[in-house]
Structure formats: C-alpha cells, structure tokens
Legacy VTK file of the C-alpha trace (Angstrom):
# vtk DataFile Version 3.0
C-alpha trace
ASCII
DATASET POLYDATA
POINTS 153 float
-23.576 -8.710 -21.408
-26.720 -7.020 -22.779
-28.343 -4.695 -20.328
-25.370 -4.446 -18.065
-24.573 -0.843 -17.039
-21.780 0.064 -14.758
-19.656 2.983 -13.715
-16.632 1.619 -11.902
-13.471 3.809 -11.442
-10.479 1.961 -9.971
-7.010 3.205 -9.130
-4.442 0.266 -9.323
-0.994 0.911 -7.763
1.878 -1.525 -7.660
5.764 -1.254 -7.554
8.781 -2.591 -9.015
10.228 -5.691 -7.340
11.801 -4.597 -4.043
10.846 -1.074 -4.994
13.974 -0.651 -7.085
14.325 2.481 -9.276
14.249 0.639 -12.530
11.703 2.405 -14.636
13.688 4.886 -16.730
12.436 8.107 -18.094
13.791 7.212 -21.496
11.297 4.307 -21.907
8.548 4.972 -19.347
6.233 6.559 -21.875
6.627 3.587 -24.143
5.779 1.291 -21.265
2.674 3.212 -20.306
1.448 3.014 -23.944
2.109 -0.684 -23.890
0.271 -1.091 -20.628
-2.583 1.041 -21.975
-2.917 -1.348 -24.876
-3.125 -4.380 -22.514
-5.928 -2.603 -20.616
-7.812 -1.521 -23.646
-7.370 -5.042 -25.139
-9.256 -6.325 -21.956
-12.106 -4.009 -22.654
-11.375 -1.377 -20.072
-10.794 2.444 -20.363
-7.506 3.950 -19.127
-8.186 7.292 -17.554
-4.743 8.028 -16.493
-1.451 6.313 -16.086
1.758 7.643 -14.542
4.375 6.842 -11.788
8.004 7.186 -10.854
11.050 5.035 -11.360
9.745 2.455 -8.704
5.940 2.260 -8.911
3.057 2.881 -11.238
-0.605 4.274 -10.861
-3.210 3.223 -13.333
-6.681 4.753 -13.087
-9.297 2.923 -15.209
-12.943 2.823 -16.122
-13.418 -0.965 -15.454
-15.835 -3.182 -17.211
-17.333 -6.007 -15.307
-16.220 -8.685 -17.692
-12.954 -9.505 -15.861
-11.690 -9.586 -12.283
-9.352 -6.899 -11.049
-6.771 -9.509 -10.023
-6.996 -11.108 -13.529
-6.481 -7.659 -15.164
-3.405 -6.867 -12.934
-1.920 -10.257 -13.488
-2.249 -9.738 -17.242
-0.715 -6.226 -16.987
2.276 -7.195 -14.855
2.941 -10.444 -16.745
2.806 -9.067 -20.191
4.652 -5.737 -19.224
7.459 -7.445 -17.585
7.920 -9.750 -20.416
7.839 -6.648 -22.720
10.444 -4.889 -20.670
12.662 -7.954 -20.545
12.295 -8.547 -24.378
13.381 -4.946 -25.127
16.549 -5.150 -23.200
16.152 -1.978 -21.258
17.780 -3.379 -18.201
20.836 -5.484 -17.710
19.003 -7.829 -15.279
15.740 -9.474 -15.310
12.768 -7.037 -14.618
9.728 -7.928 -12.440
7.016 -6.345 -10.476
6.430 -6.683 -6.753
3.763 -9.387 -5.833
0.415 -7.916 -4.992
-1.190 -4.536 -5.866
-3.585 -1.978 -4.289
-6.918 -1.312 -5.781
-9.091 1.619 -4.875
-12.393 2.654 -6.041
-13.786 6.235 -6.638
-17.031 7.962 -7.372
-17.489 9.786 -10.693
-17.158 13.174 -8.904
-13.675 12.147 -7.837
-12.430 11.270 -11.224
-10.847 14.695 -12.081
-8.997 14.819 -8.778
-7.538 11.409 -9.127
-6.479 12.111 -12.673
-4.590 15.212 -11.452
-3.128 13.352 -8.622
-1.623 10.562 -10.884
-0.456 13.221 -13.534
1.532 14.859 -10.662
3.377 11.791 -9.333
6.809 13.028 -9.909
6.130 16.310 -8.029
4.300 14.546 -5.311
7.128 12.118 -4.557
9.599 14.806 -3.954
7.841 15.240 -0.541
6.766 11.661 0.100
8.046 8.196 -0.446
6.153 5.642 -2.308
5.737 3.591 0.973
4.297 6.488 2.700
1.867 7.173 -0.079
0.814 3.496 -0.168
0.168 3.133 3.438
-1.740 6.391 3.508
-4.026 5.025 0.795
-4.591 1.780 2.746
-5.452 3.895 5.856
-7.671 6.169 3.970
-9.747 3.416 2.468
-9.833 1.457 5.749
-8.037 -1.548 4.230
-6.883 -4.047 6.932
-3.234 -5.024 6.306
-0.338 -6.693 8.081
2.693 -4.399 7.921
4.973 -7.515 7.720
3.463 -8.289 4.273
3.770 -4.792 2.908
6.548 -4.532 0.353
8.204 -7.802 1.763
11.566 -8.061 -0.046
12.257 -11.062 -2.320
15.320 -12.941 -0.975
LINES 1 154
153 0 1 2 3 4 5 6 7 8 9 10 11 12 13 14 15 16 17 18 19 20 21 22 23 24 25 26 27 28 29 30 31 32 33 34 35 36 37 38 39 40 41 42 43 44 45 46 47 48 49 50 51 52 53 54 55 56 57 58 59 60 61 62 63 64 65 66 67 68 69 70 71 72 73 74 75 76 77 78 79 80 81 82 83 84 85 86 87 88 89 90 91 92 93 94 95 96 97 98 99 100 101 102 103 104 105 106 107 108 109 110 111 112 113 114 115 116 117 118 119 120 121 122 123 124 125 126 127 128 129 130 131 132 133 134 135 136 137 138 139 140 141 142 143 144 145 146 147 148 149 150 151 152
C-alpha cells in the first residue's frame, strides 16, 4: 500500500504439541531457516528466532499486509509439513494449537533479541510454561488457565 508506514515489532511464541521435546539440535537450525523463509515470503522481517526442544520464539518486524493469525497459521502448517516430509521423527509432528503474540517498542528490540538468543540458558532456570504464563501476566492478557496448553487426547 502506498503511503503506509509502520513500525510493528511482534514476538510470537508457540509450543510443540503437548510440549513434547521433539525439536532436535541436529535439525533445529534448518527448521529456523525454513521458518525464516516462510516469514520473508509473507513480506515480514525476522529479527530473531530461537527456542528449545519444546517451543519456539520468533521476533519479527511485521508489515500490515497480513493478520498475525494468518501468518502463524502459515508458519505452523508449512513447517509441520516440512518436518514430517523430512522424516526427522518416527511419528507425526505438530504444533500446539494457539500462540502468544506480544508487541514491543523500538527501544525494546535489542533486549528482546538478546532474550530470544539466550533461550537455552534461560530455560535451565525456568520452564516454558512458567515463561509463557509470565508473558501473559506481564502484558495483561486475560486467559483461562484450563485452556493454556491443554493436552490433545
């Protein structure tokens, strides 16, 4: 869109189905590159991507041409299909339903990039569930605890 100027920084957080430790160190960088390509093909800019074996953080500069929900749906759908087609796991891979999306001011960008870069160190002290609930509380997001990370039966 001509004459549209934005500065939108979003951290996206979502987990592996049932928070299983399925993202292996031997292929996680390849996964992150694939997800980066999905985001770039949708016209957004990846600022940082990282996670652990059970979840992922993606920090982007978002363009207003697409909804966040549509972007995350595309990331999850295409990356799940990619993981399954590569045969990295003996069983079918899928992401947990839903995601967290958190916005930041430009002045916060370096801090959030460092935070995401240090996920492995960070999670030696805190679980993903603790981290996620803290983000929801920090941002004042109303949530119902029975729906947070509900296992799929």
